[in-house]
N, C-alpha and C positions, 0 to 999 in steps of 0.2 A: 504495500501500499504506501503510495508515495504522499508527501507532505504536500499539500496545495495551499498556496496563501490566501487567506481570508478577504474577503471582498472591503471590508470597513473594520473601523476599530475606533475609539473615543480619545481624542486627545486633550488632556487635561491641562490648565492653565500652567502647573508646573512643568509638565512635559514642554510645553511651548517656551517656558524660559529657560529649561534646560536645552533646548534645540538652539535657542537664540544666542547663547552663552557659548555652546559648542562651535556655533559657526562663527561667532566674532574671533574665537581662537584660532580656527581653522583660517579666517582671513590673515589674520596675525603671522601664522606660520607659512601660509602662501606668500605674503608679502615680503618676508625674513628670505623665503627661498628664491623670488623674484631677485632680490640683493646679491645674493650668493652667485647665481646664475649670472649676472650682472658683472661681478667681481671676477668670477672665472673667465667672462669672455673677454675683459680687459687684459687679464693675466694671458690669455692666449696670443692676444694682438702683439702685447708687449715682447712674448717670447717670441714670437717670430721675428722681431726684429734685435732683441738681443741676442737672438742665436746666431745672428750674422756677423756680430763683433766677436764672439767667443771663437777662439781658434780650434779648429778641428780635433785636436789632440783632446782637449778638455773634455768632450762629449762623446770619444770614440766613433766608431763609423756606423751610429745610427742617423737615419736621414734626419736634419735639422726641421724641414719644412713638415715632417711627420709629426712631431712632436707637437705644433701647434694644430693641425688638424686634429689629432687625438683629442686635446683640450676642448676645441670648438664642437666635435661630436659628443663628449661626454656633457657639454654645457648644455646644447639642444635635448639631449637626453634628459638630463634634470630639468630642464625646464616644461617637459611636457607633464609632468604630474603635478606641478605646481600650479599650471593653467588651469586643470581638472578642479584641484582643491579650491582655487578662488573662485571658479565659476560655480563650486557647490555652495560656497560661504556667501557668496553674494546673490546667487537667488534663495536660498533660505532665508536671508535676513530680508529680502523682498516679500517673501512668500508670507512670513510673520506680519512684516508692518501692512501689508496691503491685504492680505488674507486670500491670495490668489492661488487658486489648485494648480495654474500652470506653471508657474516659479517655483512651487515644491517637487514637481513633476521633474522639473528641470533640474533640479539640485540633486534629487537623489539617482537620477541619469549621470550624473556629473560624478556623484561619489561613487557610483559602482565603477565607473570608468577609472578613476583616481586609483581603487584599490585593485583594479585588474592590473593597471600598468603597473602599479608598485608591485603586484604579484609576479608579474611578467619579466619583471627588472630581476626581483630576488632570485627566480628560476636561471636567467642566464648567467647573472652572477655566480652563482653556485655550479653551474657548468663549468663557466670559466676557470674557477677556484679548482675544481676537481681534475681539469684538464692540465692548470699548471702543476698541481700535486704530482699527477702520474708521470708528465713529463720530467718533473725534478725525480723522481724515482727511477725512471729510466736512463736520466741523464749518470745519477750516482751509480747505477749498476755498470752502466757502459765504461765509466771513466774508471770503476776499481777492478775491472777484468784485464 
């Protein structure tokens, strides 16, 4: 037997207050995330200019432009969940203030997208770490032979 969601439920004033408080904190966290993404973007641009000044022997044989590209990719990846979190918070606040069902539907859709994106990123991260661990073990075994 599958669990089916119920069609409706009562939202108490305390639940509305808790939802509003949570949305305000989500908005704060999203704005801090935007700031960190901006800092990461500025850092990647500065890194591309500074890497031209640093002599090649300082950073080894690693392609210098690739470092900036990696930081830019990380910046974009980090930005996506922050956008969903901000949309969730702003739509939740609008829904509570205006009492509009459309805003709360959009808010919960963005909350679902936020957690889906974070979940996918965690899975990718753990697979990446597992691959690095296996490569490290293989390297250790091969160099010890």
